N, C-alpha and C positions, 0 to 999 in steps of 0.2 A: 482028626484034629477038631476039637470042639471049640465052643465060644468061651474065651477067657473073660468076657465082660459080664457073665452071669454067675453069681456066687454059688448057686446050687450045682453047677458043673464041676466045682472044685472041692477037693477034700484032702486032708492030710494023708501023706503016703503016695500021692499022685505025682507022676513025673510031669514037669511043666517047663516051658520056656518063658522067662520073664525079661522085662526091660528094666534095668536098674536106673535110678534117678540120674546118675551121671551119664548114662547112655541114651537118654530120651531124645537127644538131638540126632544121633546116628541111627537109633533103632536097633542097636546091637542086642542080640538075644543071648541070655545066659541060661544054661540048662541046669536043672536040679530037681530035688524032691521036696514037695511042699511039707513044711512042718506046722505052720500056723496060718490061718486066714486073718488078715488084719482089717479088711474092709467090712463094715457092719451092714451096709446097704445091700439089697438083693442084686443090684446091677451097678456097673461103673463104666463110663464111656471109654476110659483109657486102660481098662483091665482091672480086675480085682487085685488089690494089693495083698501079697503074701510074703511070708518069711520062709526061706528054704532051710533045709537041715544044716547048711553051712553058714547060716545066719544072715545071708544076703537078702535084701528086701527089694521088691519091685512089683510092677503090674504084670499080670498074666497075659501073654500074647498068644500062647499055644499050649494045648494040653495033649499029652502023648498017651 
């Protein structure tokens, strides 16, 4: 499990656990495969924002 706050750790095709916007209060993690990286900065305190192959968008909390 790597750090999802650092953009260089994330690339398309990687399996990741993200927190969707509507799940930020509960911290519920949604699993999927990264399709696109949406955050342009090299780091982000709440996790790099990505879009999964099923089109869901959220901040990366865990990388598998």
